[in-house]
C-alpha positions as a Markdown table, in Angstrom:
| # | Residue | x | y | z |
|---|---|---|---|---|
| 1 | Met | -34.1 | -9.3 | 28.5 |
| 2 | Ala | -30.9 | -6.9 | 29.2 |
| 3 | Asn | -29.1 | -10.1 | 31.2 |
| 4 | Glu | -29.4 | -13.3 | 28.1 |
| 5 | Thr | -26.6 | -14.2 | 26.6 |
| 6 | Ile | -26.3 | -14.8 | 23.3 |
| 7 | Ser | -25.0 | -18.9 | 22.3 |
| 8 | Gln | -22.1 | -19.6 | 20.0 |
| 9 | Glu | -24.9 | -20.9 | 17.7 |
| 10 | Asp | -26.6 | -16.9 | 16.7 |
| 11 | Ser | -23.0 | -15.0 | 17.0 |
| 12 | Pro | -22.6 | -13.6 | 13.5 |
| 13 | Lys | -20.2 | -15.3 | 11.6 |
| 14 | Leu | -16.7 | -13.5 | 11.0 |
| 15 | Thr | -15.0 | -14.4 | 8.1 |
| 16 | Thr | -11.6 | -13.2 | 7.0 |
| 17 | Ser | -11.9 | -9.5 | 4.1 |
| 18 | Val | -9.5 | -9.1 | 1.6 |
| 19 | Val | -6.6 | -6.3 | 1.7 |
| 20 | Pro | -7.7 | -4.4 | -2.0 |
| 21 | Glu | -5.1 | -3.3 | -3.1 |
| 22 | Ser | -3.9 | -0.5 | -4.8 |
| 23 | Ala | -1.9 | 1.4 | -7.2 |
| 24 | Phe | 0.9 | 1.3 | -6.1 |
| 25 | Cys | 3.4 | -0.4 | -3.6 |
| 26 | Ser | 3.4 | 1.7 | 0.2 |
| 27 | Ser | 7.0 | 2.0 | 0.0 |
| 28 | Leu | 6.9 | 3.9 | -2.8 |
| 29 | Arg | 8.6 | 7.4 | -2.2 |
| 30 | Ser | 9.5 | 11.2 | -4.0 |
| 31 | Lys | 9.7 | 14.3 | -3.1 |
| 32 | Lys | 6.7 | 15.0 | -4.9 |
| 33 | Phe | 4.9 | 12.2 | -3.0 |
| 34 | Phe | 5.2 | 14.6 | 0.1 |
| 35 | Met | 3.4 | 17.8 | -0.9 |
| 36 | Ile | -0.5 | 15.5 | -2.3 |
| 37 | Asp | -2.7 | 14.7 | 0.4 |
| 38 | Glu | -4.4 | 12.0 | -1.3 |
| 39 | Leu | -3.8 | 8.1 | -1.9 |
| 40 | Pro | -1.4 | 8.9 | -5.1 |
| 41 | Thr | -4.1 | 7.5 | -8.1 |
| 42 | Glu | -1.2 | 8.0 | -10.9 |
| 43 | Ser | 2.4 | 8.7 | -11.5 |
| 44 | Ser | 2.2 | 12.3 | -12.1 |
| 45 | Gln | 1.5 | 12.4 | -8.6 |
| 46 | Tyr | 5.2 | 11.2 | -7.7 |
| 47 | Leu | 6.7 | 11.9 | -10.5 |
| 48 | Asp | 8.4 | 15.4 | -10.9 |
| 49 | Ala | 11.5 | 17.6 | -13.5 |
| 50 | Ser | 13.6 | 14.8 | -11.7 |
| 51 | Asn | 12.0 | 11.5 | -12.4 |
| 52 | His | 13.6 | 10.6 | -8.5 |
| 53 | Cys | 11.9 | 8.3 | -6.3 |
| 54 | Trp | 13.1 | 5.8 | -3.7 |
| 55 | Cys | 12.0 | 3.1 | -1.4 |
| 56 | Arg | 11.2 | 3.3 | 2.3 |
| 57 | Leu | 12.6 | 0.0 | 3.0 |
| 58 | Thr | 16.2 | -0.3 | 1.7 |
| 59 | Gln | 16.2 | 3.7 | 0.8 |
| 60 | Gln | 17.8 | 3.6 | -2.4 |
| 61 | Val | 16.6 | 3.4 | -5.9 |
| 62 | Thr | 16.7 | -0.2 | -5.5 |
| 63 | Gly | 13.7 | -1.9 | -3.5 |
| 64 | Pro | 14.2 | -5.0 | -1.4 |
| 65 | Asp | 13.7 | -7.4 | -3.7 |
| 66 | Gly | 15.9 | -5.9 | -6.5 |
| 67 | Gly | 14.8 | -4.7 | -9.2 |
| 68 | Ser | 14.7 | -0.3 | -9.4 |
| 69 | Val | 11.8 | 1.7 | -7.7 |
| 70 | His | 9.3 | 3.8 | -9.9 |
| 71 | Pro | 6.0 | 4.2 | -10.0 |
| 72 | Asp | 5.7 | 2.0 | -13.2 |
| 73 | Ser | 6.9 | -0.9 | -11.6 |
| 74 | Cys | 6.4 | -0.6 | -8.1 |
| 75 | Val | 3.1 | -2.4 | -8.8 |
| 76 | Thr | 0.9 | -4.9 | -7.1 |
| 77 | Gly | 2.4 | -8.4 | -8.1 |
| 78 | Arg | 6.4 | -7.3 | -7.4 |
| 79 | Asp | 7.2 | -9.1 | -4.6 |
| 80 | Cys | 8.4 | -6.6 | -2.6 |
| 81 | Tyr | 4.4 | -4.4 | -2.8 |
| 82 | Ser | 2.9 | -4.2 | -0.3 |
| 83 | Ser | -1.1 | -2.4 | 0.0 |
| 84 | Val | -1.1 | 0.6 | 1.4 |
| 85 | Phe | -4.3 | -0.6 | 3.5 |
| 86 | Asp | -2.3 | -3.4 | 4.9 |
| 87 | Ala | -2.5 | -2.9 | 8.5 |
């Protein structure tokens, strides 16, 4: 029995998985971002008194699409958005 082979028809079918979307883009950064131990789920977890955020891809306050970087705008639906769950 240990030497039995499984035919192609007997093996489970692999399906394409859907990557879950996170609340914010994986490239959104702020000073406060580096102080938390968990995945940010609210804007307040990014924003401190300065309200300064940047994109890790551009290292600027504008994203790759030319739009401003802020927790309210760096969300799903934006052209440059990428989920933190992407491989």
